[in-house]
Backbone as CSV, one residue per row, in Angstrom:
resi,resn,N_x,N_y,N_z,CA_x,CA_y,CA_z,C_x,C_y,C_z
1,VAL,92.636,110.118,127.430,93.999,110.414,128.033,94.136,110.690,129.615
2,GLN,94.989,109.947,130.001,95.260,109.972,131.615,95.875,111.023,131.887
3,ASP,95.409,111.734,133.144,96.158,112.805,133.237,97.704,112.823,133.661
4,VAL,98.495,113.819,133.846,99.955,113.437,134.473,99.837,113.999,135.724
5,GLU,100.399,113.420,136.932,100.532,113.905,138.175,101.789,114.121,138.457
6,ALA,102.652,115.170,138.744,103.897,115.076,139.408,104.038,114.404,140.492
7,PRO,105.370,113.694,140.784,105.519,113.042,142.269,105.643,113.706,143.424
8,ASP,105.380,112.886,144.332,105.845,114.183,145.769,107.525,113.543,145.822
9,ALA,108.060,114.552,146.463,109.605,114.757,146.417,110.012,114.919,147.937
10,ASP,109.477,114.361,148.695,109.764,114.827,149.933,111.023,114.426,150.648
11,ASP,111.729,113.907,150.281,113.218,113.707,150.394,114.160,114.104,149.480
12,SER,113.934,114.792,148.488,114.521,115.060,147.390,115.364,116.205,147.778
13,PHE,116.717,116.362,147.378,117.691,117.180,147.478,117.485,118.666,146.729
14,VAL,117.039,118.201,145.675,116.565,119.289,144.824,115.277,120.467,145.312
15,ALA,114.794,119.831,146.211,113.412,120.493,146.893,114.178,121.148,148.213
16,ILE,115.107,121.006,148.531,115.648,121.763,149.887,115.850,123.011,149.633
17,ASP,116.308,123.385,148.594,116.715,124.776,148.372,116.056,125.706,148.659
18,GLU,115.700,126.334,149.942,114.261,127.169,150.354,114.763,128.520,149.796
19,SER,115.825,128.882,149.613,116.124,130.241,148.980,115.371,130.607,147.658
20,ARG,115.139,129.515,147.007,114.712,129.822,145.798,113.104,129.478,145.742
21,THR,112.529,128.911,146.722,111.225,128.454,146.691,110.215,129.354,146.579
22,GLY,109.271,129.005,145.548,108.325,130.156,144.915,108.774,130.769,143.811
23,LEU,109.966,130.885,143.273,110.425,131.425,142.090,110.514,130.434,140.839
24,VAL,110.063,131.229,139.763,109.971,130.767,138.625,110.751,131.180,137.349
25,ASP,111.417,130.046,136.592,112.010,130.749,135.456,110.956,131.515,134.435
26,GLU,111.808,131.832,133.048,110.788,132.716,132.238,109.827,131.763,131.557
27,GLU,109.696,130.493,131.431,108.689,129.432,131.166,107.594,129.213,132.197
28,GLY,107.806,129.869,133.145,106.689,129.892,134.416,107.128,128.276,135.066
29,LEU,108.140,127.603,135.134,108.478,126.445,135.840,108.915,126.685,137.202
30,PRO,108.959,126.238,138.151,109.473,126.549,139.316,110.992,126.353,139.334
31,LEU,111.811,127.082,139.962,113.170,126.504,139.876,113.724,125.826,140.929
32,VAL,112.851,125.209,142.062,113.368,124.226,142.684,111.437,123.413,142.931
33,TYR,111.915,122.274,143.216,110.834,121.294,142.929,109.592,121.582,143.625
34,ASP,108.364,121.823,142.893,107.135,122.252,143.622,106.277,121.234,142.871
35,LYS,105.562,120.237,143.395,104.724,119.632,142.899,103.505,120.486,142.170
36,GLU,102.894,121.191,143.062,101.727,122.010,142.527,101.830,123.039,141.605
37,ALA,103.138,123.668,141.581,103.629,124.366,140.375,103.838,123.812,139.329
38,ILE,104.294,122.977,139.122,104.551,121.840,138.131,103.711,121.268,137.745
39,GLN,102.367,120.932,138.688,101.162,120.512,138.024,100.397,121.377,137.315
40,LYS,100.440,122.946,137.963,99.537,123.758,137.381,100.450,124.322,135.714
41,TYR,101.679,124.239,136.002,102.249,124.642,134.712,101.689,123.670,133.453
42,TRP,101.747,122.273,133.894,101.506,121.224,132.718,99.900,121.411,132.333
43,GLU,99.023,121.824,133.344,97.699,121.801,133.194,97.505,122.693,131.920
44,GLY,98.253,123.934,131.866,98.123,125.152,131.100,98.649,124.704,129.672
45,GLN,99.491,123.854,129.581,100.266,123.427,128.380,99.089,122.750,127.264
46,GLY,98.181,122.225,127.654,97.107,121.476,126.690,97.947,119.890,126.513
47,GLY,97.961,120.019,125.060,98.524,118.621,124.821,99.914,118.927,124.585
48,ALA,100.750,119.429,125.099,102.083,119.767,124.879,102.977,118.671,125.220
49,LEU,102.694,118.148,126.489,103.394,116.796,127.192,102.950,115.780,126.238
50,GLN,101.687,115.370,125.725,101.766,114.419,124.837,102.278,114.400,123.669
51,SER,102.437,115.781,123.090,103.062,116.224,121.586,104.588,115.822,121.881
52,ARG,105.225,116.235,123.129,106.538,116.038,123.181,107.030,114.546,123.276
53,TRP,106.040,113.557,123.737,106.220,112.289,123.954,106.228,111.404,122.535
54,ALA,105.065,112.120,122.013,105.248,111.507,120.703,106.269,111.877,119.661
55,GLU,106.946,113.131,119.847,108.267,113.187,119.067,109.023,112.419,119.617
56,PHE,109.522,112.377,121.003,110.411,111.529,121.326,110.229,109.971,121.112
57,LEU,108.991,109.493,120.733,109.103,108.131,120.193,109.260,108.026,119.094
58,SER,108.927,109.212,118.259,108.911,109.030,116.546,110.617,109.194,116.318
59,VAL,111.087,109.257,117.527,112.731,109.262,117.026,113.453,108.113,117.675
60,SER,112.863,107.884,118.715,113.632,106.927,119.563,113.437,105.210,119.350
61,VAL,112.147,105.062,118.733,111.534,103.686,118.897,112.159,103.349,117.431
62,PRO,112.201,104.149,116.321,112.959,103.563,115.091,114.549,103.340,115.558
63,PHE,115.119,104.028,116.216,116.434,103.866,116.302,116.625,102.717,117.309
64,LEU,116.114,102.550,118.530,115.734,101.354,118.925,115.382,100.181,118.344
65,THR,114.738,100.149,117.522,114.426,99.071,116.901,115.447,98.486,115.950
66,ARG,115.926,99.757,114.954,117.376,99.001,114.546,118.314,98.544,115.452
67,VAL,118.633,98.987,116.470,119.823,98.391,117.027,119.414,97.192,117.772
68,ALA,117.998,96.794,118.229,117.750,95.558,118.464,117.833,94.849,116.941
69,ALA,117.218,94.963,115.952,117.519,94.019,114.858,118.951,93.826,114.329
70,LEU,120.009,94.676,114.571,121.327,94.408,114.320,121.942,93.669,115.298
71,LEU,121.350,93.781,116.781,121.756,92.705,117.704,121.351,91.305,117.400
72,VAL,119.968,91.368,117.189,119.339,90.017,116.739,120.048,89.129,115.649
73,SER,120.185,89.816,114.467,120.654,89.529,113.381,121.998,89.217,113.346
74,GLY,123.052,90.009,113.575,124.228,89.645,113.848,125.382,89.943,115.084
75,GLY,124.546,90.021,116.279,125.494,90.268,117.357,125.940,91.690,117.553
76,THR,127.006,91.690,118.466,127.524,93.285,118.716,128.750,93.537,117.449
77,ASP,128.934,92.595,116.628,129.895,92.648,115.506,129.004,93.523,114.690
78,ALA,127.945,93.173,114.212,126.815,93.763,113.053,126.544,95.449,113.843
79,LEU,126.254,95.471,115.361,126.245,97.012,115.530,127.310,97.483,115.523
80,ASN,128.687,97.082,115.638,129.681,97.716,115.616,130.242,98.146,114.081
81,ASP,129.721,97.553,113.244,130.243,97.386,111.834,129.529,98.422,111.056
82,SER,128.086,98.761,111.381,126.792,99.946,111.164,126.978,101.111,111.826
83,ALA,128.199,101.237,112.924,128.122,102.488,113.670,128.993,103.516,112.868
């Protein structure tokens, strides 16, 4: 399993709010973008990130597969009819 690394955000408008730098929410995540704090948070979560991705994929893949199948088999009319 590959480690997840937070991206740098040197030009991010989110990271500019200096008044909240160093503050965290009730979950321990920083209120403004802080690569090191986010990295530290996810390192302490164990397999939570992988679990969340698995949950997301278990919901989204069947939905997207059905949409693709409807589009291929009947085009947008079939997609609208099943909505």
